[in-house]
N, C-alpha and C positions, 0 to 999 in steps of 0.2 A: 504494500500500500504506500502510495506516495502522498506525503503531506506538503501542502503549499502554504506559505505565509499569506495571511489575508492582507490585502492592500485596500485601505479605505479612501484613497485619493485625497480629496479635500474635505471629506466628511469627518465627523467626530463621533466615534462609537461611544456607547454608554458603558462605562467601566463598572458601575455598581450603583446601588441605591440603598436608602434606609429611611427611617421615619422623617419625612419632610425634606429630603434632599436626594439629588442624583449626582453621581460623580462622573464627570466627562473630562477626558484629557488630564486626569489626575487632580482636577479641581472639583470641589463640592459646590453645587449650585442649589439654591433654595427652590422648592417646587411651589406652585406649578411653573413649568417652563416649556418653552418650545425650542426644538432643535431643527432649524431650517437651513436651507442653503446659505443664508447670510450669517449663520452662526447660532450660538446659544443665546436665548433672550428670555426675560421674564414673560410669563403669559398670565393674563388676568382670569384664567379659568373659562368655564363654559359660557360666560357672558361676553368674552373677548374674541369676537370673530375677526376684528381688524388685524390683530397680530398674525393670525393664520392666513388671512387673505393676501398678505404680503408675499406669500410663497406661490400664489396662483401662477400657473404657467411654468414654474420651476420644479415642481414635484408632480409625479404621476399618482402617488398615493400618500395620504396623510394618515398616519396611525395615531389614534387618540387613546391614551391610557386613562381609564376612569378611576384610578385608585386601586385599592387592594382587590376589589371585585369588579366584574363586568357590570355595566349598567347601560341603559339606553341613552343615546345622545339626544339632547333636547331638539325637538322638531325644527325650531327656528334656526338653530345653528346648522343642522344638517342641510336645510333648504338654502341657507346663505352660502355654504360651501359648495353645494351642487350647482347653484346658479353661477358661481365663479369657475365652474369646470373642475372642481377639486373633489376627487373621490375620498371618502373618509371610511376607515376601518376602525371599529370600536372594540376594545378589549381591556383586560385589566392592565394596570401600568407595568407590572413585571413582564407580562407576556408581550406588551407593546415594545418594551426595551429590547427583549430578545429578538423579536421579529424585525425591529429596526436595524439591529446589528447585522442580521443575516442579509437583509435586502441591501443594506449599505455595502456589505462585503461583496455582493454580486454586482455592484456598480449601478444599482437602480436609483432612480430619482425619487427619494423618499424623504418625508418629513415626519416629525414626531412632536406631539403635544401631550404632556403627561401631568396628571394630578398626583399629589403625594400618596405614598403607600403608608 
């Protein structure tokens, strides 16, 4: 079996997480946050569509971590994202982090918005 080192290009993988924070590039960032092509930035949570819309056209899929458990995305946020052409996949925050890292490692155009665990 041949092992290859994962190259994330310009993306920043999630190194870890804990209560109220996510570690990215060795630095702890308070949650909620968004990891988009422009970098890591604070996210105002489910009422803050504006931060996520900045990535419209730059990502093919936006993963949204809803905290420790999966929950439904508010309809108004989903409608706003879809109107901007952004597909959103909703899951728990730990699952969203793992999926984000896999897709980023595959070179996919992916964004992440996560609520605290």
